[in-house]
MDAnalysis code that builds the backbone (N, CA, C; Angstrom):
import MDAnalysis as mda
import numpy as np

u = mda.Universe.empty(423, n_residues=141, atom_resindex=np.repeat(np.arange(141), 3), trajectory=True)
u.add_TopologyAttr("name", ["N", "CA", "C"] * 141)
u.add_TopologyAttr("resid", np.arange(1, 142))
u.add_TopologyAttr("resname", ["MET", "THR", "ASN", "LEU", "ALA", "MET", "MET", "MET", "PHE", "GLU", "PRO", "GLY", "ASN", "GLY", "PHE", "GLY", "LEU", "TRP", "MET", "PHE", "LEU", "SER", "ILE", "GLY", "ALA", "VAL", "ALA", "LEU", "PHE", "VAL", "VAL", "PHE", "ILE", "PRO", "LEU", "THR", "SER", "TRP", "ILE", "ASP", "SER", "GLN", "ARG", "LYS", "GLU", "ARG", "GLU", "ALA", "PHE", "TYR", "LYS", "ALA", "GLU", "THR", "VAL", "ARG", "ARG", "LEU", "THR", "GLU", "SER", "SER", "GLY", "GLU", "GLY", "ALA", "LYS", "ALA", "ALA", "ILE", "GLU", "LEU", "MET", "ARG", "GLU", "GLN", "ASP", "ARG", "MET", "GLU", "ARG", "ARG", "LYS", "LYS", "SER", "GLU", "GLY", "MET", "LYS", "ILE", "GLY", "GLY", "LEU", "ILE", "ASN", "ILE", "ALA", "VAL", "GLY", "VAL", "GLY", "LEU", "MET", "VAL", "PHE", "LEU", "ARG", "TYR", "LEU", "VAL", "LYS", "GLU", "GLU", "PRO", "VAL", "PHE", "LEU", "CYS", "GLY", "LEU", "ILE", "PRO", "GLY", "LEU", "ILE", "GLY", "VAL", "ALA", "LEU", "LEU", "THR", "TYR", "ALA", "LEU", "PHE", "LEU", "ALA", "PRO", "LYS", "ALA", "GLU"])
u.atoms.positions = np.array([
    [61.877, 111.662, 140.763],
    [61.860, 112.119, 139.325],
    [63.012, 110.487, 138.367],
    [63.974, 110.712, 139.413],
    [65.126, 109.366, 139.145],
    [63.870, 108.459, 139.761],
    [63.685, 107.953, 139.926],
    [62.894, 107.023, 141.417],
    [62.263, 106.461, 139.843],
    [60.769, 107.268, 139.226],
    [60.190, 106.699, 137.928],
    [61.239, 106.552, 136.738],
    [62.566, 106.958, 136.034],
    [63.116, 106.557, 135.788],
    [64.176, 105.347, 136.176],
    [64.480, 104.878, 136.962],
    [65.141, 103.687, 138.328],
    [63.761, 102.611, 137.597],
    [62.442, 103.153, 137.756],
    [61.329, 101.966, 137.817],
    [61.242, 101.731, 136.784],
    [61.109, 102.973, 135.395],
    [61.505, 102.073, 134.257],
    [62.268, 100.567, 133.757],
    [63.705, 101.104, 134.591],
    [64.626, 100.255, 133.863],
    [64.444, 99.239, 135.564],
    [63.804, 98.686, 135.763],
    [63.761, 98.132, 136.669],
    [63.716, 96.275, 135.715],
    [64.333, 94.942, 136.112],
    [64.878, 94.390, 135.584],
    [63.286, 93.899, 134.906],
    [61.758, 93.700, 136.689],
    [60.768, 93.433, 135.975],
    [59.747, 93.710, 134.915],
    [59.984, 95.344, 134.622],
    [59.308, 95.568, 133.891],
    [59.953, 96.235, 132.841],
    [59.783, 95.374, 131.088],
    [60.736, 95.825, 130.752],
    [59.800, 96.873, 129.666],
    [59.388, 98.012, 129.792],
    [59.015, 99.143, 129.335],
    [60.119, 99.456, 128.648],
    [60.691, 99.954, 130.386],
    [62.352, 100.792, 129.601],
    [63.508, 100.833, 128.169],
    [62.994, 99.152, 128.324],
    [63.562, 98.215, 127.004],
    [63.090, 98.711, 126.055],
    [61.359, 98.367, 126.486],
    [60.582, 98.424, 125.160],
    [61.266, 100.012, 124.301],
    [60.996, 101.045, 125.455],
    [60.816, 102.445, 124.508],
    [62.762, 102.617, 124.064],
    [63.376, 102.241, 124.924],
    [64.941, 102.246, 123.842],
    [64.643, 102.370, 122.544],
    [64.337, 100.357, 122.792],
    [64.717, 99.987, 121.289],
    [63.478, 100.755, 120.149],
    [62.273, 100.795, 120.491],
    [61.589, 102.170, 119.761],
    [61.965, 103.100, 119.482],
    [63.427, 104.192, 120.750],
    [63.210, 104.970, 119.661],
    [64.521, 103.792, 119.352],
    [65.650, 104.251, 119.119],
    [66.833, 103.515, 118.558],
    [65.653, 103.241, 117.427],
    [65.074, 102.378, 116.850],
    [64.328, 102.564, 115.207],
    [63.419, 102.997, 114.715],
    [63.459, 103.512, 115.302],
    [62.954, 105.237, 114.606],
    [63.546, 105.946, 114.593],
    [65.083, 106.416, 115.243],
    [65.661, 107.037, 115.029],
    [66.977, 106.571, 113.883],
    [67.183, 104.762, 113.011],
    [67.424, 104.390, 112.217],
    [67.096, 104.138, 111.043],
    [65.132, 103.987, 110.986],
    [65.068, 103.842, 110.046],
    [63.750, 105.019, 109.821],
    [63.886, 106.218, 110.288],
    [63.185, 106.694, 109.416],
    [63.857, 108.649, 109.826],
    [64.657, 108.453, 110.187],
    [65.673, 109.459, 110.481],
    [67.231, 108.781, 109.398],
    [68.455, 107.944, 110.048],
    [69.581, 107.936, 109.304],
    [69.819, 107.207, 107.672],
    [68.962, 105.878, 107.494],
    [69.055, 105.613, 106.363],
    [68.385, 106.700, 105.483],
    [66.932, 107.636, 105.246],
    [67.297, 108.427, 104.018],
    [67.583, 109.034, 104.181],
    [67.781, 109.742, 104.972],
    [69.342, 110.708, 105.511],
    [70.992, 110.849, 104.958],
    [71.125, 109.196, 104.831],
    [71.864, 108.901, 104.496],
    [71.919, 108.308, 103.223],
    [71.183, 107.533, 102.052],
    [69.973, 107.704, 100.797],
    [70.372, 108.648, 100.235],
    [70.119, 110.351, 101.365],
    [69.447, 111.060, 100.354],
    [71.325, 112.070, 99.504],
    [71.808, 112.246, 100.751],
    [73.701, 111.701, 100.895],
    [74.215, 111.957, 99.949],
    [74.079, 110.238, 99.619],
    [74.915, 109.347, 98.607],
    [74.051, 109.738, 97.010],
    [72.923, 110.884, 97.640],
    [71.963, 110.671, 95.812],
    [72.624, 112.098, 95.011],
    [72.471, 112.760, 96.571],
    [73.213, 114.497, 96.246],
    [73.949, 114.166, 94.944],
    [75.577, 113.239, 96.429],
    [77.557, 112.974, 95.612],
    [77.054, 112.925, 94.083],
    [75.685, 111.428, 93.868],
    [75.687, 111.394, 93.207],
    [75.632, 112.104, 91.189],
    [75.112, 113.109, 91.522],
    [73.956, 114.220, 91.040],
    [75.333, 115.512, 90.878],
    [76.026, 115.449, 91.345],
    [76.752, 116.415, 91.686],
    [78.099, 116.157, 90.843],
    [78.191, 114.940, 91.040],
    [79.376, 114.237, 89.656],
    [79.600, 114.395, 88.698],
    [77.825, 113.693, 88.550],
    [77.271, 113.422, 87.575],
    [77.390, 114.730, 86.090],
    [76.884, 116.258, 87.015],
    [77.060, 116.935, 86.508],
    [78.342, 117.783, 86.373],
    [79.778, 117.552, 87.404],
    [81.266, 118.166, 87.011],
    [81.622, 117.480, 85.885],
    [80.387, 116.058, 85.274],
    [80.889, 115.341, 84.731],
    [81.015, 115.414, 83.049],
    [79.844, 115.757, 83.690],
    [79.316, 116.796, 82.116],
    [79.145, 118.284, 81.772],
    [80.377, 118.942, 82.864],
    [80.363, 119.852, 82.956],
    [81.759, 120.143, 81.754],
    [82.666, 119.368, 82.153],
    [84.027, 118.837, 82.224],
    [83.856, 118.270, 80.601],
    [83.552, 117.526, 80.709],
    [83.408, 116.579, 78.525],
    [82.434, 118.475, 77.707],
    [81.255, 119.199, 78.643],
    [81.548, 119.977, 77.507],
    [82.603, 120.716, 77.187],
    [83.261, 121.562, 78.465],
    [84.685, 122.010, 78.282],
    [85.245, 121.417, 77.020],
    [85.948, 120.097, 77.099],
    [86.125, 119.969, 77.196],
    [86.910, 120.004, 75.568],
    [85.212, 119.269, 74.854],
    [84.161, 119.433, 73.488],
    [84.055, 120.456, 72.915],
    [83.814, 121.483, 73.380],
    [83.419, 123.080, 72.491],
    [85.114, 124.320, 72.941],
    [86.244, 123.416, 73.709],
    [87.460, 123.478, 72.688],
    [88.350, 124.074, 71.542],
    [88.344, 122.834, 71.427],
    [89.296, 122.548, 70.073],
    [88.342, 121.198, 69.270],
    [88.957, 120.742, 68.308],
    [89.071, 119.781, 67.989],
    [89.599, 118.719, 68.609],
    [90.075, 119.286, 68.892],
    [91.408, 117.639, 69.850],
    [91.260, 117.769, 70.728],
    [89.945, 118.949, 71.778],
    [89.603, 118.559, 73.379],
    [88.191, 117.671, 72.637],
    [87.885, 117.248, 71.698],
    [86.282, 116.596, 71.607],
    [86.792, 114.761, 71.881],
    [88.518, 114.943, 70.396],
    [89.067, 113.864, 70.968],
    [89.051, 112.951, 72.109],
    [89.663, 113.976, 73.288],
    [90.004, 114.010, 74.648],
    [88.806, 113.862, 75.391],
    [87.484, 113.818, 75.321],
    [86.874, 114.200, 75.464],
    [86.156, 112.817, 75.300],
    [86.181, 112.199, 74.152],
    [85.608, 111.018, 73.716],
    [86.716, 109.906, 74.708],
    [88.046, 110.420, 74.609],
    [88.549, 108.762, 74.674],
    [88.236, 108.919, 77.182],
    [88.501, 110.582, 77.326],
    [87.615, 111.083, 78.842],
    [86.699, 109.561, 79.330],
    [85.838, 109.340, 78.141],
    [84.814, 109.173, 78.455],
    [84.801, 106.845, 78.533],
    [85.792, 106.823, 77.498],
    [86.240, 104.952, 76.985],
    [86.643, 104.749, 78.159],
    [87.687, 105.559, 78.635],
    [88.321, 105.393, 79.638],
    [87.629, 104.593, 80.816],
    [87.183, 105.907, 81.073],
    [85.183, 106.108, 82.817],
    [84.486, 105.164, 82.446],
    [84.700, 104.767, 81.253],
    [83.606, 103.430, 81.012],
    [83.890, 102.327, 81.425],
    [85.156, 102.308, 80.743],
    [86.553, 101.010, 80.894],
    [86.758, 100.657, 81.991],
    [87.009, 100.940, 83.244],
    [87.959, 101.709, 84.950],
    [86.418, 100.951, 85.241],
    [85.020, 101.618, 85.130],
    [83.786, 101.018, 85.928],
    [83.772, 99.692, 85.790],
    [83.409, 99.337, 84.005],
    [83.759, 97.414, 83.475],
    [83.755, 96.355, 85.236],
    [85.887, 97.636, 85.042],
    [86.699, 96.586, 85.310],
    [86.712, 96.974, 87.358],
    [85.960, 97.370, 87.469],
    [85.858, 97.446, 88.584],
    [83.857, 96.662, 89.193],
    [83.862, 96.882, 88.238],
    [81.873, 95.847, 88.793],
    [82.762, 94.630, 88.783],
    [83.157, 94.047, 87.562],
    [84.136, 92.432, 87.113],
    [84.674, 92.511, 88.933],
    [85.555, 92.812, 88.936],
    [85.994, 92.725, 89.954],
    [85.326, 93.208, 91.220],
    [84.698, 93.104, 91.366],
    [83.464, 93.745, 93.274],
    [82.981, 92.043, 92.852],
    [82.350, 91.425, 91.324],
    [81.798, 90.642, 90.826],
    [82.961, 89.157, 91.787],
    [84.455, 89.174, 91.144],
    [85.099, 88.141, 91.618],
    [85.091, 88.131, 93.385],
    [85.369, 88.965, 93.989],
    [85.470, 89.220, 95.059],
    [84.376, 88.941, 95.867],
    [82.816, 89.020, 95.430],
    [81.628, 88.911, 95.859],
    [81.870, 86.936, 95.849],
    [81.865, 86.714, 94.575],
    [81.491, 85.346, 94.924],
    [83.192, 84.470, 95.596],
    [84.328, 85.002, 95.839],
    [85.165, 84.637, 96.592],
    [85.076, 84.349, 97.863],
    [84.121, 85.861, 98.413],
    [83.991, 85.257, 99.436],
    [82.301, 84.735, 100.246],
    [81.143, 84.554, 98.982],
    [80.514, 83.498, 99.436],
    [81.019, 82.238, 99.210],
    [81.736, 81.841, 98.134],
    [82.306, 80.501, 98.302],
    [83.397, 80.659, 100.114],
    [83.650, 80.972, 100.488],
    [84.445, 80.868, 101.947],
    [83.141, 80.570, 102.638],
    [82.447, 81.725, 102.599],
    [81.102, 81.613, 103.801],
    [80.734, 80.267, 103.801],
    [80.391, 79.287, 102.297],
    [79.688, 78.550, 102.279],
    [80.478, 77.745, 102.754],
    [81.595, 77.119, 102.641],
    [83.123, 76.314, 102.999],
    [82.244, 76.871, 104.620],
    [83.061, 77.453, 105.313],
    [82.863, 77.686, 106.612],
    [81.828, 76.987, 107.319],
    [80.301, 77.716, 106.603],
    [79.455, 76.862, 107.243],
    [78.919, 75.898, 106.877],
    [79.736, 75.413, 106.036],
    [79.479, 73.498, 106.037],
    [80.251, 72.620, 107.053],
    [81.609, 73.258, 107.456],
    [82.329, 72.807, 108.082],
    [81.953, 72.854, 109.791],
    [81.292, 73.961, 110.201],
    [80.240, 75.074, 111.497],
    [79.449, 74.176, 111.169],
    [78.694, 73.708, 110.296],
    [77.198, 72.360, 110.845],
    [77.297, 71.037, 110.743],
    [79.371, 70.694, 110.096],
    [78.073, 69.555, 110.419],
    [79.275, 68.932, 110.966],
    [80.333, 69.766, 112.385],
    [80.270, 69.331, 113.617],
    [79.154, 69.630, 114.610],
    [78.004, 70.241, 114.307],
    [77.668, 71.000, 115.039],
    [76.339, 69.993, 115.478],
    [75.746, 69.377, 114.752],
    [74.881, 68.604, 114.143],
    [75.215, 67.768, 113.344],
    [75.948, 66.321, 114.131],
    [76.174, 65.186, 113.088],
    [75.657, 64.175, 113.486],
    [74.496, 64.084, 113.066],
    [73.347, 62.826, 113.027],
    [72.715, 63.014, 111.676],
    [72.140, 64.823, 111.121],
    [71.677, 64.769, 109.976],
    [72.685, 65.589, 109.014],
    [72.446, 65.864, 108.159],
    [73.296, 66.187, 107.213],
    [72.666, 68.204, 106.859],
    [72.491, 68.294, 107.729],
    [73.113, 69.883, 107.459],
    [73.518, 70.687, 106.431],
    [74.484, 69.902, 107.132],
    [75.736, 70.909, 107.112],
    [75.109, 70.844, 105.426],
    [74.802, 70.665, 104.830],
    [74.868, 71.142, 102.907],
    [73.815, 72.572, 103.164],
    [73.291, 72.793, 103.724],
    [72.971, 74.075, 104.088],
    [73.588, 75.392, 103.391],
    [75.444, 74.593, 103.418],
    [76.641, 75.696, 103.393],
    [76.161, 76.040, 101.766],
    [75.781, 74.813, 100.206],
    [76.138, 74.909, 99.421],
    [75.361, 75.942, 99.394],
    [74.598, 76.716, 99.711],
    [73.699, 77.617, 99.178],
    [74.301, 79.046, 99.058],
    [75.246, 79.021, 99.781],
    [75.896, 80.343, 99.449],
    [77.402, 79.936, 99.021],
    [77.396, 78.756, 98.887],
    [78.721, 78.012, 97.634],
    [78.538, 78.297, 96.996],
    [77.690, 77.413, 96.391],
    [76.883, 78.167, 94.484],
    [76.432, 79.335, 94.130],
    [75.692, 79.947, 95.402],
    [75.476, 81.610, 95.111],
    [77.611, 82.105, 94.001],
    [78.147, 81.617, 94.772],
    [80.219, 82.455, 94.737],
    [79.970, 82.174, 93.198],
    [79.589, 80.417, 93.228],
    [80.804, 79.275, 92.226],
    [79.873, 80.698, 91.159],
    [78.308, 80.971, 90.862],
    [78.074, 81.715, 89.987],
    [78.221, 82.633, 89.945],
    [78.472, 83.508, 90.159],
    [79.390, 84.670, 90.091],
    [80.661, 85.109, 90.179],
    [81.536, 83.841, 90.127],
    [82.706, 83.436, 89.675],
    [82.079, 83.157, 88.471],
    [81.925, 81.995, 87.268],
    [81.318, 82.239, 86.759],
    [80.935, 83.342, 85.401],
    [79.947, 83.843, 86.180],
    [79.674, 85.272, 85.597],
    [80.625, 85.926, 84.788],
    [81.141, 86.141, 86.038],
    [83.113, 87.112, 86.630],
    [83.238, 87.074, 85.081],
    [83.972, 85.606, 85.241],
    [85.497, 85.099, 84.669],
    [84.665, 84.641, 82.589],
    [84.100, 84.380, 82.913],
    [83.094, 83.619, 82.020],
    [82.606, 84.519, 80.708],
    [80.935, 84.618, 81.160],
    [79.961, 85.363, 80.745],
    [79.677, 86.884, 81.077],
    [81.114, 87.129, 80.783],
    [80.298, 89.141, 81.490],
    [81.069, 89.468, 80.842],
    [81.110, 90.425, 79.626],
    [81.468, 90.932, 78.678],
    [82.873, 92.039, 78.379],
    [84.149, 91.616, 77.987],
    [84.697, 91.814, 78.777],
    [85.308, 93.686, 78.111],
    [86.118, 93.613, 78.827],
    [86.256, 95.408, 78.856],
    [87.731, 96.080, 77.897],
    [87.078, 96.320, 76.791],
    [88.454, 96.942, 75.561],
    [89.020, 97.411, 75.623],
])
């Protein structure tokens, strides 16, 4: 039995490597990714339910409860917008840094051709993200 297993993993025989990679690919794309996305959707659904339940209870409690519920919803909306804006700013800075690094790397790697200009692609994407986040995005009140 061990001879058969060793034969599959011999350097000249690629079957063992093929089997290992195919099982890994199936495990990743058929089991792990759908499972994690399902778990994430369940978490988001549960959070939305708890949020709706809290707001419902606040509005049913009294006149002050309704005002508190509206203020809570507004604050959550402001925080969500701020978080999205900060994420876009960080994403823009990271893209600019990747673009500059790629330009430097390609400039010293290939000196005869101007392939270093490929670094402008992520750099300009970063500039666009920063421009939108700083100037064009709706401001959080």
